[in-house]
C-alpha positions as CSV (number, residue, x, y, z in Angstrom):
1,M,9.9,13.4,24.3
2,A,9.3,13.8,20.5
3,Q,6.0,15.4,19.5
4,P,3.5,12.8,18.2
5,V,2.1,12.2,14.8
6,V,-1.6,11.8,14.4
7,L,-2.6,8.7,12.3
8,L,-6.1,8.8,10.7
9,G,-7.4,5.2,10.7
10,A,-5.6,2.1,11.7
11,G,-6.5,0.0,8.7
12,R,-6.6,-3.8,9.1
13,R,-4.0,-6.1,10.5
14,D,-4.7,-8.6,7.8
15,S,-4.2,-5.9,5.2
16,C,-0.5,-5.6,6.3
17,D,-0.9,-2.2,8.1
18,E,0.9,-3.4,11.3
19,F,4.3,-3.2,9.7
20,P,4.3,0.6,8.9
21,L,2.6,1.4,12.2
22,A,5.4,-0.5,14.1
23,R,8.1,1.3,12.1
24,I,6.6,4.7,12.7
25,A,6.0,4.1,16.4
26,A,9.7,3.2,16.7
27,V,10.7,6.8,15.8
28,R,7.7,8.9,16.9
29,P,4.8,8.7,19.3
30,V,1.6,7.8,17.5
31,V,-1.9,9.1,18.3
32,L,-4.5,7.1,16.5
33,V,-7.8,8.5,15.3
34,D,-10.3,5.7,14.8
35,P,-13.9,5.0,15.7
36,D,-12.9,1.7,17.4
37,P,-9.1,1.4,17.9
38,P,-8.3,-2.2,17.3
39,A,-6.6,-4.2,20.0
40,W,-3.6,-5.0,17.8
41,T,-2.7,-1.3,17.5
42,R,-2.4,-0.6,21.3
43,P,1.2,-1.7,21.8
44,Y,2.3,0.9,19.2
45,L,0.2,3.9,20.4
46,A,0.9,6.8,22.7
47,G,-2.8,7.6,22.7
48,Y,-5.9,7.6,20.6
49,L,-9.0,9.7,19.8
50,T,-12.3,8.0,19.3
51,A,-13.5,9.6,16.1
52,D,-14.3,8.5,12.5
53,P,-11.9,10.0,10.0
54,A,-14.5,9.6,7.3
55,R,-16.5,12.3,9.1
56,E,-14.2,15.1,7.9
57,A,-15.5,18.2,9.8
58,H,-16.1,16.3,13.1
59,T,-12.7,14.6,13.1
60,T,-10.9,17.9,12.2
61,E,-12.4,19.6,15.2
62,A,-11.5,16.6,17.4
63,V,-7.9,16.7,16.3
64,L,-7.7,20.5,16.7
65,A,-9.1,20.3,20.2
66,Y,-6.4,17.7,21.0
67,A,-3.7,19.7,19.4
68,A,-4.7,22.8,21.5
69,G,-3.3,21.0,24.6
70,H,-0.8,18.5,23.0
71,P,1.5,19.8,20.2
72,V,1.2,17.7,17.1
73,A,4.2,17.2,14.8
74,G,2.4,15.8,11.8
75,V,-0.6,14.0,10.4
76,L,-0.6,10.7,8.5
77,T,-3.0,8.4,6.8
78,W,-2.7,5.3,4.6
79,S,-6.3,5.4,3.5
80,R,-7.6,7.0,0.3
81,A,-10.9,7.6,2.1
82,H,-9.2,9.9,4.7
83,L,-7.0,12.0,2.4
84,T,-9.2,15.1,2.5
85,T,-9.6,14.9,6.3
86,A,-5.8,14.8,6.6
87,A,-5.5,17.7,4.2
88,R,-8.0,19.8,6.1
89,I,-6.3,19.1,9.4
90,T,-2.8,19.9,8.2
91,A,-4.0,23.2,6.6
92,R,-5.7,24.2,9.9
93,L,-2.6,23.4,11.9
94,G,0.0,24.7,9.5
95,L,1.7,21.4,9.1
96,P,3.2,19.8,5.9
97,G,0.5,18.0,3.9
98,L,-1.3,17.8,0.6
99,P,-3.3,20.7,-0.8
100,Y,-7.0,20.0,-0.3
101,E,-7.6,20.0,-4.0
102,T,-4.9,17.4,-4.5
103,A,-6.3,15.2,-1.8
104,A,-9.8,15.4,-3.2
105,A,-8.6,14.5,-6.7
106,C,-6.5,11.5,-5.5
107,A,-9.6,10.3,-3.5
108,D,-11.8,10.3,-6.7
109,P,-10.6,8.2,-9.7
110,V,-12.7,10.2,-12.1
111,A,-11.4,13.6,-10.8
112,L,-7.9,12.2,-10.9
113,R,-8.1,11.3,-14.6
114,T,-9.6,14.6,-15.4
115,L,-6.8,16.5,-13.7
116,L,-4.1,14.4,-15.3
117,H,-5.7,14.8,-18.8
118,R,-5.6,18.5,-18.2
119,S,-1.9,18.2,-17.8
120,R,-1.6,16.1,-20.9
121,L,-0.5,13.0,-19.0
122,P,-1.5,9.6,-20.6
123,T,-3.9,7.7,-18.4
124,T,-5.9,4.5,-18.5
125,G,-9.4,4.1,-17.0
126,P,-9.7,1.6,-14.2
127,R,-13.4,1.3,-14.6
128,D,-12.9,0.3,-18.3
129,E,-10.2,-2.3,-17.6
130,G,-11.6,-3.8,-14.5
131,D,-8.8,-2.4,-12.4
132,T,-9.1,-0.8,-9.0
133,P,-7.2,2.3,-8.1
134,D,-6.2,1.3,-4.5
135,A,-2.5,0.7,-3.7
136,G,-1.9,-3.0,-3.5
137,N,-5.0,-3.9,-5.3
138,T,-4.2,-3.4,-9.0
139,G,-5.5,-5.3,-11.9
140,Q,-4.4,-7.1,-15.1
141,A,-3.8,-5.7,-18.5
142,R,-6.1,-6.4,-21.5
143,D,-4.7,-8.3,-24.4
144,G,-1.9,-6.5,-26.1
145,E,-1.2,-4.2,-23.1
146,G,1.8,-4.4,-20.8
147,P,2.3,-5.2,-17.1
148,L,1.6,-3.1,-14.0
149,V,4.4,-1.3,-12.3
150,S,4.1,1.0,-9.3
151,A,6.7,3.7,-8.6
152,E,7.3,4.0,-4.8
153,T,8.0,7.7,-4.8
154,V,9.1,10.2,-2.3
155,V,8.4,13.9,-3.1
156,L,10.2,16.6,-1.1
157,D,9.4,20.1,-2.4
158,D,10.4,20.0,-6.1
159,E,12.5,16.8,-5.8
160,V,10.8,13.6,-7.0
161,H,12.7,10.4,-6.0
162,I,11.7,7.0,-7.3
163,V,12.9,4.8,-4.4
164,A,11.8,1.5,-5.9
165,L,9.5,-0.2,-8.4
166,T,6.9,-2.8,-7.4
167,R,5.8,-5.3,-10.1
168,T,2.4,-6.8,-9.5
169,T,1.2,-10.2,-10.6
170,P,-2.7,-10.1,-10.7
171,G,-5.1,-12.9,-10.3
172,P,-7.7,-14.0,-12.8
173,P,-10.6,-11.8,-13.8
174,P,-13.0,-10.4,-12.8
175,A,-11.6,-9.5,-9.4
176,R,-7.9,-9.5,-10.5
177,S,-6.8,-9.4,-6.8
178,P,-3.0,-9.3,-6.5
179,L,-1.3,-12.7,-6.2
180,R,2.2,-11.3,-5.6
181,H,4.4,-8.2,-5.6
182,H,8.1,-8.1,-6.4
183,V,10.7,-5.4,-5.7
184,H,14.2,-5.6,-7.1
185,A,16.9,-3.0,-6.2
186,H,18.3,-3.4,-9.7
187,D,15.1,-3.3,-11.7
188,G,16.1,-2.2,-15.2
189,L,13.0,0.1,-15.4
190,L,14.5,2.4,-12.8
191,H,16.6,3.7,-15.6
192,N,13.8,4.1,-18.1
193,R,13.6,7.8,-18.9
194,F,10.0,7.6,-20.2
195,L,8.8,6.1,-16.9
196,R,10.8,8.5,-14.8
197,T,9.5,11.5,-16.8
198,C,5.9,10.2,-16.4
199,V,6.2,9.9,-12.7
200,E,7.8,13.3,-12.3
201,R,5.2,15.0,-14.4
202,T,2.4,13.2,-12.4
203,A,3.8,14.4,-9.1
204,R,4.1,18.0,-10.3
205,A,0.7,18.0,-12.0
206,L,-0.9,17.0,-8.7
207,A,1.2,19.4,-6.7
208,L,2.5,16.6,-4.5
209,T,4.9,17.6,-1.9
210,H,6.2,16.2,1.4
211,T,4.7,12.9,0.8
212,V,5.3,9.2,0.0
213,A,3.3,8.3,-3.2
214,H,2.4,5.0,-4.8
215,I,2.0,5.8,-8.5
216,T,0.7,2.9,-10.5
217,L,1.5,2.7,-14.2
218,R,0.4,0.5,-17.1
219,L,3.4,-0.2,-19.4
220,T,1.9,-0.2,-22.9
221,A,3.3,-0.2,-26.5
222,R,2.5,3.6,-26.5
223,G,4.6,4.1,-23.3
224,P,3.7,4.3,-19.6
225,R,0.1,5.3,-18.7
226,V,-1.0,6.5,-15.3
227,L,-3.6,4.2,-13.7
228,A,-3.7,5.5,-10.1
229,V,-2.0,7.7,-7.6
230,A,-2.1,7.0,-3.9
231,P,-0.2,9.9,-2.1
232,H,0.3,7.8,1.0
233,L,2.1,4.6,2.1
234,P,1.0,1.6,0.0
235,G,-0.4,-1.6,1.6
236,D,0.2,-5.2,0.9
237,L,3.6,-5.2,2.7
238,I,5.1,-3.1,-0.1
239,P,7.0,-0.9,2.4
240,L,8.5,-4.1,3.9
241,L,9.6,-5.3,0.4
242,V,11.2,-2.0,-0.4
243,E,13.1,-2.1,2.9
244,R,14.2,-5.7,2.4
245,A,15.4,-5.0,-1.2
246,T,16.9,-1.5,-0.8
247,G,17.2,-0.7,2.9
248,V,15.1,2.4,2.4
249,D,12.3,2.6,5.1
250,L,9.3,4.2,3.5
251,A,7.3,4.2,6.7
252,T,9.8,6.3,8.6
253,A,10.3,8.5,5.5
254,A,6.5,9.2,5.5
255,A,6.7,10.1,9.2
256,A,9.7,12.4,8.5
257,L,7.9,14.1,5.6
258,A,4.7,14.6,7.7
259,T,6.7,16.5,10.3
260,G,8.8,18.6,7.9
261,D,12.0,16.6,8.4
262,Q,14.4,15.4,5.7
263,P,14.0,11.6,5.2
264,D,16.9,9.3,4.8
265,L,16.6,7.7,1.3
266,T,20.1,6.2,1.1
267,P,20.0,2.6,-0.2
268,T,21.9,0.2,2.0
269,R,20.9,-3.1,0.2
270,Q,21.0,-4.4,-3.3
271,R,18.6,-7.4,-3.2
272,A,15.1,-8.5,-4.2
273,A,12.0,-9.2,-2.1
274,A,8.6,-10.6,-2.9
275,V,5.3,-11.3,-1.2
276,Q,2.8,-14.1,-2.1
277,F,-0.8,-14.2,-1.2
278,A,-2.8,-17.5,-1.0
279,Y,-6.5,-17.5,-2.0
280,P,-9.0,-20.3,-1.9
281,T,-9.5,-22.3,-5.0
282,V,-13.2,-23.0,-4.2
283,T,-15.9,-20.9,-2.6
284,G,-17.3,-22.2,0.7
285,R,-16.3,-22.6,4.4
286,L,-12.7,-23.0,5.5
287,T,-12.4,-26.2,7.4
288,H,-8.6,-26.6,7.7
289,L,-5.7,-24.2,7.4
290,H,-2.2,-25.1,8.5
291,L,1.3,-23.7,7.9
292,D,4.1,-26.2,8.6
293,P,6.5,-24.7,11.1
294,A,9.4,-26.1,9.0
295,A,8.8,-23.3,6.6
296,E,10.5,-20.9,9.0
297,H,13.8,-22.8,8.5
298,D,13.9,-21.9,4.8
299,P,16.8,-19.4,4.6
300,S,14.8,-17.2,2.2
301,A,11.7,-17.0,4.4
302,D,11.2,-13.6,5.9
303,H,7.6,-13.3,7.0
304,M,4.8,-15.9,7.0
305,L,1.3,-15.5,8.5
306,L,-2.1,-17.2,8.3
307,T,-4.8,-14.5,7.8
308,R,-8.0,-16.5,8.0
309,H,-9.3,-19.1,10.5
310,P,-11.2,-22.4,10.1
311,G,-14.9,-21.7,10.0
312,D,-14.6,-18.5,8.0
313,P,-16.6,-18.2,4.7
314,V,-14.2,-17.7,1.8
315,T,-14.6,-16.8,-1.9
316,A,-12.6,-18.4,-4.7
317,A,-9.8,-16.5,-6.5
318,P,-11.7,-15.3,-9.6
319,H,-14.1,-13.3,-7.3
320,A,-11.9,-13.0,-4.2
321,D,-10.8,-9.8,-2.6
322,V,-8.1,-9.1,0.0
323,T,-10.4,-10.2,2.8
324,D,-10.4,-13.8,1.3
325,R,-6.6,-14.2,1.6
326,L,-5.7,-17.3,3.5
327,A,-2.0,-16.6,4.1
328,R,0.9,-14.5,3.0
329,W,4.6,-15.1,2.9
330,V,7.6,-12.9,2.1
331,A,10.9,-14.2,0.5
332,T,14.1,-12.4,0.0
333,G,17.0,-13.2,-2.4
334,E,19.7,-11.9,-4.6
335,D,17.4,-11.5,-7.5
336,P,13.7,-12.0,-8.6
337,T,14.4,-15.5,-9.8
338,A,15.7,-16.5,-6.4
339,C,12.6,-15.0,-4.8
340,E,10.2,-16.8,-7.2
341,E,11.9,-20.2,-6.3
342,A,11.6,-19.4,-2.6
343,L,7.9,-18.5,-2.9
344,R,7.2,-21.8,-4.6
345,R,9.1,-23.7,-1.9
346,L,7.2,-21.9,0.9
347,A,3.9,-22.6,-0.7
348,R,4.4,-26.3,-0.3
349,H,4.1,-25.8,3.5
350,L,0.5,-24.5,3.4
351,T,-2.4,-27.0,3.5
352,V,-6.0,-25.8,3.0
353,T,-9.4,-27.5,2.9
354,V,-12.6,-25.7,2.0
355,A,-16.1,-27.2,2.2
356,P,-17.6,-26.1,-1.1
357,A,-20.7,-23.9,-1.2
358,P,-23.1,-23.3,-4.2
359,D,-21.5,-21.0,-6.7
360,V,-23.3,-17.7,-6.2
361,H,-21.4,-16.2,-9.2
362,A,-22.6,-18.8,-11.7
363,A,-24.6,-17.3,-14.5
């Protein structure tokens, strides 16, 4: 039997973390480290350790004690908050992983910008523009600035591979929570030498190696500027979009990198894929949420799921975060236009009723 990988933190099912867990568990036994392992993770686990990955020293000792009797092949996390814990464990076990200094910089937006500035890389401040640095939760440009693009990158030793680009459509300010993400195997920006050079320099400045990275860039009139670096699998079903559009499986690539193996990055598809998130239009209590089963018969529908329940309190889109999402659906097609049309068709199958509450955000 293959040696297991240790996963620090399960994440949340409604944050799309089930897909990568399922893919990794299909190729490697997974031992989860979580203070309260959620029930939805159990079918994918070979075991678990009850520990809080946010408690770095305590969790490191717990994993080392486990590894003393059960050989561990690698360590993974898809949480920025657990990067330093993962780095400490891999260093102690002699496994592939991020240098501790890199993990600490990527976990702190201010430290990250300082390090990138030191390497003369152009950046933009998320605090200044109302953006957030987490993968899958990126914001909107100011007037005169360009769109957001995230490079789904695999770094193996000195080789930096941009597997795909994710284009994000943000919601209204101030929250700017993502409304949709698109991935297209033939995205023209894949051939943009300024973007590729910026991504490669970023990976080398941070000493990234043996990792999947989600590098978010602002495309401006002055060229691409680095907004955030997440040296782990992104959320928001982006790994699924990449797989549907290109055939490259980022989740199994991450598992391979964590165990020192060579990932298979061969594209086998030339398509497009997109995910749409539904948010409430008013703040209040959700009284009705229904997805017409007929949506499943749409030939472009790939993945549809309700993510809230009647009775839940919800916040309207201008202030909503990912926990307020009502549903999500994925569409695939030959190109982004086909995906956009499919997303609009699928949206017609969702009905929502919210009992309004007083606007706590009103001035």
